[in-house]
C-alpha positions as CSV (number, residue, x, y, z in Angstrom):
1,X,-15.5,2.2,-11.6
2,X,-15.1,-1.7,-10.0
3,X,-11.8,-1.8,-11.7
4,X,-10.6,1.4,-10.4
5,X,-12.1,0.1,-6.8
6,X,-10.7,-3.5,-7.1
7,X,-7.3,-2.0,-8.4
8,X,-7.2,1.0,-6.0
9,X,-9.7,-0.6,-3.0
10,X,-7.4,-2.7,-0.3
11,X,-5.7,-1.1,2.5
12,X,-2.0,-0.3,1.4
13,X,-2.4,1.0,-2.4
14,X,-3.0,4.7,-1.6
15,X,-1.0,4.6,0.8
16,X,2.1,3.5,-1.1
17,X,0.8,5.9,-3.5
18,X,0.2,8.7,-1.3
19,X,4.1,7.9,0.2
20,X,5.3,7.9,-3.4
21,X,3.9,11.5,-4.2
22,X,6.0,12.2,-1.2
23,X,9.2,11.2,-2.5
24,X,9.5,7.9,-1.4
25,X,11.4,5.5,-4.1
26,X,13.4,3.0,-2.6
27,X,11.6,-0.1,-0.8
28,X,13.3,0.8,2.4
29,X,11.3,4.0,2.4
30,X,7.9,2.7,2.5
31,X,8.5,-0.1,4.9
32,X,10.1,2.8,7.1
33,X,7.0,5.3,6.4
34,X,4.4,2.6,6.3
35,X,5.6,0.0,8.6
36,X,4.7,-2.5,6.3
37,X,6.0,-6.2,6.2
38,X,8.4,-7.7,3.8
39,X,6.1,-9.7,2.7
40,X,2.9,-7.5,1.8
41,X,5.4,-4.7,0.7
42,X,6.8,-6.8,-1.9
43,X,3.8,-8.3,-3.4
44,X,1.9,-4.5,-3.0
45,X,5.1,-3.2,-5.0
46,X,4.9,-5.9,-7.6
47,X,1.0,-5.6,-8.1
48,X,1.6,-1.4,-8.2
49,X,4.5,-1.9,-11.4
50,X,2.2,-4.7,-12.7
51,X,-0.9,-2.4,-13.1
52,X,1.1,0.5,-14.2
53,X,1.2,2.7,-11.3
54,X,4.5,2.5,-10.7
55,X,7.6,1.5,-12.4
56,X,10.3,-0.2,-11.3
57,X,13.9,0.7,-12.4
58,X,17.6,-0.1,-11.2
59,X,19.8,2.4,-9.7
60,X,23.1,1.0,-8.2
61,X,22.5,-2.3,-6.4
62,X,18.5,-1.5,-5.2
63,X,15.6,-1.0,-7.1
64,X,14.4,2.3,-7.5
65,X,10.1,2.9,-7.6
66,X,9.1,5.9,-9.6
67,X,4.9,6.9,-10.2
68,X,3.9,6.2,-13.9
69,X,1.9,9.1,-15.1
70,X,-1.3,7.0,-14.2
71,X,0.1,6.8,-10.9
72,X,0.9,10.2,-10.7
73,X,-2.6,11.1,-11.8
74,X,-4.1,9.7,-8.6
75,X,-2.9,12.8,-6.5
76,X,-6.4,14.8,-7.6
77,X,-7.9,11.3,-6.3
78,X,-6.4,11.3,-2.7
79,X,-6.9,15.0,-2.6
80,X,-10.5,14.8,-3.2
81,X,-10.8,11.6,-0.5
82,X,-8.6,13.4,2.2
83,X,-11.2,16.2,2.0
84,X,-13.9,14.0,2.0
85,X,-12.4,12.1,5.3
86,X,-11.5,15.4,7.2
87,X,-15.1,16.4,6.5
88,X,-17.0,13.5,7.7
89,X,-14.0,11.7,9.8
90,X,-12.3,14.6,11.6
91,X,-9.5,13.4,13.0
92,X,-7.7,15.5,15.8
93,X,-4.3,16.8,14.0
94,X,-4.7,15.7,10.2
95,X,-1.7,15.2,8.6
96,X,-0.8,17.4,6.2
97,X,-0.7,15.7,2.0
98,X,2.4,15.7,0.1
99,X,2.6,18.9,-2.0
100,X,1.2,17.0,-5.3
101,X,-2.0,16.3,-3.4
102,X,-2.1,19.6,-2.4
103,X,-1.4,21.1,-5.7
104,X,-4.3,18.2,-7.0
105,X,-6.8,19.8,-4.7
106,X,-6.1,23.4,-4.3
107,X,-6.6,23.1,-8.8
108,X,-10.0,21.2,-7.9
109,X,-11.1,24.3,-5.4
110,X,-10.9,22.2,-2.4
111,X,-9.2,22.6,0.6
112,X,-6.7,19.9,2.3
113,X,-6.8,21.3,6.2
């Protein structure tokens, strides 16, 4: 478990995975959705590729980042964290998780909202 927490426990990793689950593939999409600095986003995308959660391919002049099977498996982790967060740290208007997270939560018998 320590390895997983070390890999996923920073401020940005799960947010990047969440956005990839929601369809973000290009650098600009991640940056627009999360408001990350160039240096941080570049470093985190490189780290996620190196960790095997994202794969980087070239389509045209710009790279595309897609979740690997290991990265996509985090949908259920995000679903459980989202439910836990809503239960214990209620926010006024929670953002509905992307469909893969909703599907993972429902398959686990959890409510996402």
